[in-house]
N, C-alpha and C positions, 0 to 999 in steps of 0.2 A: 504493500500500500504506500509506504513512504517512498520507495523507489519510483513509483508511478508519479507521485506528487512532485518529486525533484525533477523527473523527466519532463513533466508538463511545464514547470517553472522555467526550465532551461529552454524549452521550445518557444515559450512566449517571449523570452528575452531575445532569442535569435530571430524572431519574426518582426521585431521592432525595426522601423526604418532608420538606417544609420548613414552618417556622412563621414567621409575620410577626413582625418585631422592630422596636420603636420605637427610633429612634436616641437619643432622650432617655433611654431606659432601658438604655443600653449604656455602661458606664463602665470605662475602663482604670485600674487602680491601678498605680502606678509603682514602689513599693518595698515590701519585706517588713514594715517597721514599720507602714506605713499599712494593709497587708493584715491585720496582727494587730488593729489598732484597729477595722477594719471587721468582723472576725469578732465581736469583743466587742459592738459596737453592734448587730449583727444578732441575736445571741443574746438580748440584753436586750429587743429589740423584737419578737421572734417571739411569735406568739399561738397558732398551731395546730400547727406541725411544724418539727422540725429534723432533717434527714437528712444525715449527714456520711460521705463515702466517701473513704478515703485509704489509702496503703500502711501507715502506722503513726501511732500517737499515743504520743509518748515520755514516759517517766517522768522529767521534769526540771522546771525552774521554769516555763517557758512552758506546758508540758503541764499542770502543776498549775493554773496561773492560768486557762487556758481551761476546764479541767474544773470548777473551782470556779464559773465563770460558768454552765456547763450545769446543775449541780446547783442553783444558786440560781434559775435560770429555771424549773426543774422544780418546786422547792419553792413558788415564787410562783404557778405555774400548773400544778397536778397533771394537768390534761387535756392538757398539751403533749405531743405525740408526738415522742419523742427516740430516734433510733437512730444509732449510730456503727458503721460497718463498716470493719474493717481486715483486713490479711492474717493468717490463722490462724497460720501458722508464724512469721512475723516477730514477732508479739506474744508468743510463748512462748520466745524466745531472747534472749540478750544481744547487744549490738552486736558486729560482727565484730572479733575481736582483743581484746575487753574481758574482764576477769575475770568469772567467774560470780557472779551476785548476783540481786537482785530483778528479775524480768522485768516487762515492761509489763503482762502479764496478771495477775501477782501484785498489782501496784499497782491495777489495775481492781477486783479482788476486795476489797482493803482499803478502797478509796474507796466502793464500793457498800455494804459493811457499815457503814462510818462514817456514811453518810447514810441508811441503812436504806431504800434505794431499790430499784426494780425494775431488771432488767437493761437496760442500754442499749448495751453493747459486744458486737458479734458478730464472730466470726472466720470469714473466708471462705477456704477452702482451694481454690486453683485446681488444685493437683495434690497427690499424696501426699508429695512432697518440694519444699521451697522452691526448690531449684535448677532445677526443671523447670516453674516457673510460679508467679507471685504475682498478688495482686489489685492491679492497676495502674490501676484505674478511679478517676477523679477527680470531684469535685463536692460542694459544700456547699450544701444547700437550706435556706433559712430562709423559711417561708411561700411566697411567690411569687417570691423572689429567689434566684438562683444565684450563688455565688462559685466561679469555675472557676480552678484552678491546679494545677500539678504538685507543689506543696508538700505536705508532711506537717505534723504538729503537733509542733514541738519548738523548742528555743532558737534554733538557727541559722536554721531556715526562717522564724521570726517575728522575727528580729533582736532577741532578748530581751536579749542582752548585747553584747559588743564585736563578735562575728563574725556574719556573715549568709551565707545561701545564697540566691543570686539566682534568681528564677523569674519566670513571667508570672502576672498576676493580673487577672481580668476579673469585674466585677460586672454581672450581667444580670438585670433584672426582667422576667419573662415568665411569667404564671400557667400557660399551656399547657405551656411548656417544663419548668417545675418539676414539674407534674403527671406528665409523661412520665418524667422521671428518677426520681421517687418510685415510680411504678408499676413501673418496671424493677426497682428494688430489691426491692419486695414480691413481684413475680411470679417473678423469676429468682434473685436473690441470697440471699434469706432461705429457703433450702431447709431444711426441718426435719430432714432426715436427715444432711446434710453440714455445715450451718452451725449453730454452737452459741455460747451466750453465753460470752464470755471473762471476764466478771466473776462467773462461777459456778465456784467451786473444784471442783465435782462434774462438770465437763465431761468428756467422754470423751477418751481418748488418741487420737492420730492413727491408730495401728494398729487401734483398735477400729472406726473408721469408714472404713477404707481403701476398701472396695468402694463405699460411698456417695459418697466423693470422686471416684472414677473415673466413676461414673454422673453425678454433678453436672457434672463438666468436659465430658463428652460432650454432655449436654443443653445446656449453655451454648453450646458450639461450634456445635451443629446448629440450635438453636431460638431462642436469645436475640436480642433486638433491641429497639430503641426504636420502639414502635408508636404512630403518630399517627393519631387518628381523623379529625380535621378539618384535614388538611394543606392548605396553599395550593399552587397550581401554581407551578412555576418561573417566575420573572419577571425581566425586565431593568429593571423600574421600582420594585422594592421591596427593602428590606433584609430578609433572611431568615436563619434559622439551622436547621441540620439536625443532630440528635444522632446519633452513630455509635458502634457497638460492634463489637469484633472479638476473636476468639480462635481461634488455629490458622491453618492455611494454606489451608483449603478454605472458600470462601464468606465470607471475612473482609471485611465491609463497609468497615471503617476502612482496612485495607491497600489494598483496591481503590480507595477514594477517593483516597488519597495518590498512588498510581500514576497515576490519571487526572488529578489536579492537575498532576503533573509533565508530562504529555502536553499540557496546555492552555496552557502558558506561551507568551505572545506576545513579551514583551520581557525580563522579569526574574523570576527565582525567588530567594527568600530563605529560608534554612533555618537554624534554631537546633537544636543538639543538644549535650548535655554530653559524650557518649561517641562519639568518631569511629569508627564501625564500621557503615557502611551495609550493608543487605542487597544482594545481587548485583543484584537487579532495579532498585533505586534508583541504584546506581552506573552501570548501563547507561543509564538514562534521563538522568542528569546528563551523561554522556559524549555522548549524542545531542544534547542541548540545546546543548552547547558547540560541537559540530561544525556545528550550524545557525547559529552566530553569536549565540546568545542568551546573556544575562548570568545568571550564577549567583553568589550571595553566600552563603557558609557562615560562620556565627558559632559557634565551638566554644570550649569552655573550654581554657585553657592547662593543662598537666599539673599545675601547682601549685594550680590552681583546681578540681581534681577532688576529690570528697569522699573518695576512697580514698588521696589523696596522703599520704605519710609523709616528712617532711624527712630528708635523709641523716644528720642529727645524732641522730635517734631510732632506736630498735630496729626493724629491718626485719621486716615480716610479709608473708606471701604476697600478701594483697590489695593491698599497696603497689606491686605490679608493674603493676597494671591501668592507671594513668595513663600509664605508659611504653609499654605495649602500644598504647594508643589513639594516642599521639604517633607511634609507629612506623607505624601505619596511615596517619596524616595525612601523614607525610613521604613515604611511598610514593605516596600519592594526588597530592600536590603535585608530586612529581618527574614522574609520568606526564603531568600537565597543566601542565608548566612553561611551555610556549609560550602556553597560554591565560591563565595568570597574567600573563605578560609583556605579552600583548596587551590585558589589562584585561577580558577576558570573564569570567574566574574571579577572584573576590575571596574570599580566605580570611582571616578575622579570628580572632585568639585573644584570649579574655577573661581578664583578670587584674586583681584589685584587692586588693593586699596578701595576707593569708592568708584572704580570703573565698573562697567556693566558688560554682560556676556550675551551674545545674540547668535552664536554659531549653530548651524544646522548642517547635517550631511551624513553620508554613510560610506564606509570603505569596506569592501568585501575581499578578504585576502589581499592580493595585490592586483587583482584582475579587474575590479569594477570600482568606480568612484562616482558617487551621486552628488551633484551640486544642486542645491535646492533651497528655497525659502520655507519649505514645509517644516513645521515645528514637530512633526511626528506625534500629534495629539488629536483627540477626537474632533476638535474644531477644524483643523486642517483637513481631516479625513472626510468631513461631512458638509461644512459650511462655506469655507473660503475657496476662491479660485486660485489654484496653485500651479506652479510649473517647476521644471527641473531639467537638468542635462545629465544623461547617463553616459559616462565615459567608460569605454571598454579598452583596456590596456593590456592585451594578452602577452606582449613582449616586455612589459614592465618598463617602458620607456620614460614614464613619469615618476618612477620610483624615487629618485633623488628629491624631486620637488615635493612629492607627497610626504616623504619622511621628514623633510624640513618643515613642512606645514604642520604636521602633527607634533613635531618636537616643539615648535613655538607655541602651539595650542596648549600642550602639556606643561609648559614652563611655569605657569602660575596655578597649577593644580595640586591638590592634596588627595592622596589615595585613601579611601575609606577602608579601615581595617575591620570595623565592626559597626553594625547599625546604631549601637549606643552612642557613637560619636556625634550623631545628629540629635538635635534637641527634641524633647517630648513636648506635647501640647502644654503641659503645666509649666513649662519653662518659657513659654512665649509671653510677650507683653499682654497685660490684662485685656485691652480692647480686642486684640487678635483672638485670644481665648474665647471671649464672649461671642464674637461673630462666628467662629468656626463651630462652636457648640450649638449655636442657634441654627446654623446650616444643617448639622446632624439631626437636631431635634425635629425640625420640620421637613427633614428628608429632601432638602434641595441641594445637598452637596454633590450628588451625582449630576444634577442638571447644570450646576456651576462648572463642573469639570468638562461637560459637553460643549459649553459655549465660550470658555475662556482658555 
C-alpha cells in the first residue's frame, strides 16, 4: 500500500510541467539588505516590464524609496510596463492594532497624483473579507529575471532601519519562467470586474463588487494555473523548475505537490515555517516519516520572533496571543514526538535574533527537491489564501553549495530543542494571554482560530 502511494506521488511530480534552468542563472540572496539593493538594481535596469506581486506595499520609508525608484524608471522609460498587485483588503486598512490614519491605498493615490502617472497598483480580493483569504502569491518580475521571496515591501522586510524580518530570497533569470508568471497575472489576476486600481480614489467599495469577488475566487480555484507551452520532460540529468499555484482544497496543485514531496523523502526532510500550525495531512505525513526512521528538521520562529509578538511591558492586544498559540502547538507536537527528538530523528530549531522577526517558508527534500514558496504550511494557506511556489528539481545537486549556505545562515540564530519542557507552559504566559487562550478553549473556538490564522 505504501509503495503504491510513493509511486503515485513520484508520478504526479514527474507529470508537472517543468522549465530548464541554468545553474549560473540561479542565485540565492542571503539577507534582506542585499534583497533590497537587488530590487533597486533590477528596477533601474529593467527595459520592458516590471510585475510585482506581494501581500502588501507599506507606506513607510523603505516603501517610499522603492516606489520612488519605480516612478523614476517609468519617467525615464514611459513604455515600461509596470504593474504592482497587492491584496485588496490589506491595502485599505491600517496595521492590526494601529490607530486609524492614512492607508496604503491613500498613499498610492497621493503618489500617483504627485507624479501624474497612470495606475500601477491593483488590489486583488481573494475573498469578500480578508479573514477568509488574501493574495499570498509571490514574485517580482523584472524583464526576464524573477526575484522570489515571501517578503512584502516595507522597512523590516528590507532591513531599512535597525530591525529586519528574515525571509528567503532567490534571484532566477529565466525568460520562459518570467513569461509564464506574467501571463498568469494578465490572464487570471487582472480580472476587470473584481480587480481595481488602488491608486484611483474612485475605486468601488468592496460591497459594490461582492458578487464579482465571489465569481473571481471560484474561477481562480477551478481554472487558474501556470500554463507552459514548451515544457521539458522530467529528467534526472537537468536542473528544472516548475511554477505552482493553489487555492482551496479541491485540485490544489501546490498543496498536492507539498504532500507528494513529503511522501518522497528518502533520508531527510527540512521544513521552514514562521507559524507552527501544520494542516492535519502534513502532521500525519511527518509522523509517518519518523516512524520509518527518516530524519525531519523543522526550523520555526521563537515566539518573540513572531511578527505578532507584543512584549509583556507593552499594552496587550488580541493579536498578541497568536505567538503563544503557535508555541502551545509546538510544545504539544514536541511532547508527542519526545522519543524521536531524543533519538535524533526529529530536530526542532527555534529562531531568535534579538527583536528581529522570522518569516521563512520552504521545504528541502534530501538534496533533490527545493520548494520556494510563501505558503506558511498551515490550515489557512491550505484552504483560504491564494498561494504559489516554485518546485526546483536538482537531480545532479548543482545547487548544493548555495542550499547548504542558505541553511547554514538560517540555522545561525537557532537553538535546538532538546526536550518539550524547554518551551513555556500556559501558566507561564502573561496573564492577558492566559485568559484569552483559556477563553478560546472554553468556548471551543481554538480550532476555528487555528483554521483562519
